[in-house]
C-alpha positions as CSV (number, residue, x, y, z in Angstrom):
1,M,2.8,-9.8,-31.4
2,K,6.5,-8.9,-31.4
3,T,5.6,-6.0,-33.8
4,K,3.2,-4.6,-31.0
5,I,5.8,-5.0,-28.4
6,I,8.4,-3.2,-30.3
7,I,6.1,-0.5,-30.8
8,A,5.5,-0.3,-27.0
9,L,9.2,-0.2,-26.4
10,L,9.8,2.5,-28.9
11,L,7.2,4.7,-27.3
12,L,8.7,4.2,-23.7
13,L,12.1,5.0,-25.1
14,T,11.1,8.0,-27.1
15,L,11.9,10.5,-24.3
16,K,15.4,8.7,-23.6
17,G,16.3,8.7,-27.4
18,N,15.5,12.5,-27.7
19,A,17.3,13.2,-24.4
20,Q,20.6,11.7,-25.9
21,Q,20.7,13.3,-29.2
22,K,22.2,16.8,-29.5
23,D,19.6,17.8,-31.9
24,S,16.7,16.8,-29.5
25,I,18.3,18.4,-26.6
26,S,17.9,21.7,-28.2
27,L,14.3,21.1,-28.3
28,L,14.0,20.3,-24.5
29,L,16.4,22.9,-23.5
30,K,17.5,26.2,-24.9
31,G,20.1,27.8,-22.5
32,D,18.2,28.6,-19.3
33,K,15.1,30.1,-20.6
34,L,11.8,28.1,-20.1
35,T,9.7,28.0,-23.7
36,Y,6.9,25.9,-24.8
37,K,9.3,23.8,-27.0
38,Q,10.2,22.0,-23.8
39,F,7.1,20.7,-23.5
40,V,6.5,19.3,-26.7
41,I,7.7,15.8,-25.7
42,P,5.8,15.6,-22.4
43,A,2.6,16.8,-24.4
44,V,3.1,14.0,-26.9
45,L,3.7,11.2,-24.1
46,I,0.6,12.6,-22.1
47,S,-1.8,12.8,-25.3
48,G,-0.3,9.2,-26.5
49,G,-1.4,7.7,-23.2
50,L,-4.7,9.5,-23.3
51,L,-5.4,8.4,-26.8
52,M,-4.4,4.7,-26.1
53,K,-6.5,4.5,-22.8
54,N,-9.2,2.0,-23.1
55,T,-8.4,1.0,-26.4
56,S,-8.0,-2.7,-27.7
57,M,-4.4,-1.9,-28.5
58,N,-3.6,-0.9,-25.1
59,S,-5.1,-4.4,-23.8
60,N,-3.4,-6.3,-26.8
61,L,0.0,-4.8,-25.7
62,Q,-0.6,-5.9,-22.3
63,N,-1.5,-9.4,-23.1
64,D,1.6,-9.5,-25.4
65,F,3.9,-8.6,-22.9
66,R,2.5,-11.1,-20.5
67,K,2.8,-13.8,-23.0
68,V,6.5,-13.0,-23.8
69,L,7.5,-12.5,-20.0
70,G,5.2,-15.2,-18.5
71,Q,2.1,-14.8,-16.6
72,D,4.0,-15.4,-13.3
73,F,6.6,-12.7,-13.9
74,H,7.1,-10.4,-10.8
75,N,9.8,-8.1,-10.0
76,K,9.9,-5.4,-7.4
77,I,13.1,-3.7,-8.4
78,D,10.8,-0.7,-9.8
79,N,9.9,0.1,-6.4
80,Y,13.6,1.2,-6.1
81,I,14.9,2.5,-9.4
82,Q,12.2,4.8,-9.6
83,Y,14.3,6.8,-7.1
84,E,17.6,6.2,-8.6
85,A,18.1,9.7,-10.1
86,L,18.2,11.2,-6.5
87,L,21.5,9.4,-6.0
88,Q,22.7,10.8,-9.1
89,I,21.6,14.5,-8.4
90,Y,23.7,14.5,-5.1
91,G,26.4,12.2,-6.4
92,G,27.1,14.2,-9.6
93,R,29.2,16.8,-7.6
94,Y,31.5,14.2,-6.1
95,L,32.2,12.9,-9.5
96,G,33.6,16.3,-10.4
97,L,30.7,17.3,-12.2
98,K,29.2,21.1,-11.4
99,P,25.4,21.2,-10.9
100,K,23.4,24.2,-11.4
101,H,22.4,24.4,-7.7
102,D,23.6,23.7,-4.4
103,V,22.5,20.9,-2.3
104,L,19.8,22.8,-0.5
105,H,18.2,24.1,-3.6
106,Q,18.4,20.7,-5.5
107,T,16.6,19.6,-2.4
108,I,14.1,22.2,-2.6
109,N,13.5,21.7,-6.2
110,I,13.0,18.0,-5.7
111,A,10.8,18.3,-2.9
112,I,8.4,20.6,-4.8
113,S,8.7,19.0,-8.0
114,N,7.7,15.6,-6.4
115,A,4.8,17.2,-4.4
116,I,3.5,18.9,-7.7
117,M,3.7,15.7,-9.6
118,G,2.2,13.7,-6.8
119,G,-0.9,15.9,-6.5
120,I,-1.6,15.9,-10.2
121,V,-1.1,12.2,-10.5
122,T,-3.1,11.5,-7.4
123,S,-6.0,13.5,-8.6
124,M,-6.1,12.1,-11.8
125,K,-5.9,8.4,-10.7
126,Y,-9.2,9.2,-8.5
127,S,-10.9,11.1,-11.3
128,F,-10.4,8.4,-14.0
129,K,-10.6,5.3,-11.7
130,E,-9.2,3.1,-14.0
131,L,-9.0,-0.6,-13.1
132,R,-5.3,-1.9,-13.2
133,P,-4.4,-4.9,-15.3
134,D,-4.3,-7.2,-12.3
135,A,-7.4,-5.8,-10.9
136,S,-5.8,-5.0,-7.6
137,D,-7.7,-1.4,-7.3
138,E,-9.0,1.5,-9.6
139,L,-5.8,3.6,-9.4
140,S,-4.2,2.5,-12.8
141,F,-3.8,5.8,-14.8
142,P,-1.4,7.5,-14.9
143,S,1.4,5.5,-13.5
144,G,2.7,7.0,-10.2
145,H,6.1,5.2,-10.2
146,T,7.1,6.3,-13.7
147,A,6.0,9.8,-13.2
148,T,8.3,9.6,-9.9
149,A,11.0,8.3,-12.0
150,F,10.6,10.8,-15.0
151,T,10.2,13.8,-12.5
152,N,13.6,13.1,-10.9
153,A,15.2,12.2,-14.1
154,S,14.3,15.8,-15.3
155,V,15.6,17.4,-12.3
156,L,18.9,15.6,-12.8
157,F,18.9,16.3,-16.5
158,Y,18.9,20.1,-15.8
159,E,21.2,19.9,-13.0
160,Y,24.0,18.4,-15.1
161,K,23.2,19.1,-18.6
162,D,25.9,21.7,-19.3
163,A,28.5,19.7,-17.0
164,N,28.0,16.4,-18.9
165,I,25.1,15.8,-21.2
166,W,25.5,11.8,-20.9
167,Y,25.5,11.8,-17.0
168,A,22.7,14.2,-17.2
169,S,20.6,11.9,-19.4
170,S,21.5,8.7,-17.8
171,G,18.4,9.1,-15.4
172,Y,16.1,8.7,-18.3
173,L,17.6,5.0,-18.8
174,F,16.4,4.0,-15.0
175,A,13.0,6.0,-15.7
176,T,12.2,4.0,-18.8
177,A,13.2,0.7,-17.1
178,T,10.7,1.8,-14.1
179,G,7.9,2.3,-16.7
180,F,8.8,-1.0,-18.6
181,L,8.7,-3.0,-15.3
182,R,5.4,-1.4,-14.5
183,I,4.0,-2.9,-17.5
184,A,5.9,-6.2,-16.9
185,N,4.6,-6.4,-13.4
186,N,1.0,-6.2,-14.7
187,K,0.6,-3.1,-12.7
188,H,0.0,-0.9,-15.3
189,Y,-1.0,-0.4,-19.0
190,T,1.2,1.2,-21.6
191,S,-1.1,4.2,-21.8
192,D,-0.5,4.7,-18.0
193,V,3.1,4.5,-18.2
194,L,3.2,7.0,-21.4
195,A,1.2,9.7,-19.2
196,G,3.3,9.1,-16.2
197,A,6.4,9.8,-18.0
198,G,5.0,13.0,-19.7
199,I,3.8,14.3,-16.7
200,G,7.0,13.6,-14.7
201,T,9.1,15.1,-17.3
202,A,7.0,18.4,-17.6
203,V,7.0,18.9,-13.9
204,G,10.6,18.1,-13.4
205,L,11.8,20.4,-16.1
206,A,9.3,23.2,-14.9
207,V,10.3,23.3,-11.4
208,S,13.8,23.1,-12.3
209,Y,13.7,26.2,-14.3
210,W,11.4,28.0,-12.0
211,S,13.8,26.9,-9.0
212,P,11.5,28.5,-6.4
213,F,13.0,29.9,-3.2
214,K,16.5,30.8,-5.0
215,S,17.3,33.2,-2.4
216,V,16.7,30.9,0.5
217,T,19.6,30.2,3.0
218,L,19.3,28.5,6.4
219,G,21.7,30.5,8.6
220,K,25.3,31.6,8.4
221,N,26.4,28.0,8.6
222,K,26.5,25.8,5.7
223,T,23.2,23.5,5.5
224,H,23.3,20.0,4.2
225,A,19.8,19.0,2.6
226,F,18.9,15.5,1.5
227,I,16.0,14.0,-0.2
228,Y,15.7,10.2,0.4
229,P,13.5,7.5,-0.5
230,Q,11.3,5.9,2.0
231,I,10.6,2.2,0.9
232,G,8.4,-0.4,3.1
233,T,4.9,-0.8,3.5
234,N,4.5,2.6,1.8
235,Y,6.5,4.3,-0.5
236,G,7.4,8.1,-0.7
237,I,10.3,10.5,-0.1
238,G,11.7,12.0,3.0
239,L,13.4,15.1,4.0
240,L,16.3,15.8,6.1
241,L,18.0,19.1,6.9
242,K,21.3,19.5,8.8
243,N,23.3,22.5,9.8
């Protein structure tokens, strides 16, 4: 049982571990040029999730997690830490770190990457219609919380990778914790989390490189733009623009 849990944790930490090693950084990012190599890790995560889906290993891992943590374990912190990277994206400049983009274009990249990720995840959820471990609905695969966390962590990574690699990579710690808690809360299988992490990473990096609307400016005055999480009955992201 312990061996299975260790394997699951290693799978969840694959992206974080690679992001924190200099040799693996070169696989994810090579200067500011987008290449197929940057999608190797996301592809592995998504493929791993698809291969594990509906397998006995997936079910056994879920049961083992519940046995170790307790059948009554429940924690809502994953509803919040999925957005943690947003604070770091905007806050890094106040720590003396230079991001790739100004606030407006950071906001545009965040909004577009989350919109694309949301469209992909939602379409997959309704296509696969996988029952959640707690049987609450049939929207288990892939994990939306995990995809959101890794999307924002990847935007953070691109923004600050040249300023401070440790700060840039730290978002993956919270993203990994989000995925772990989705399993621990019995809302997702390991396969759901792996796929969500892969989707979020791929979309976050792709949009950051692409950086749509690079030339957009809003008037002659300085414009402030912020993305903020909406947490309540429904979860999502809001956009605030102010001249």
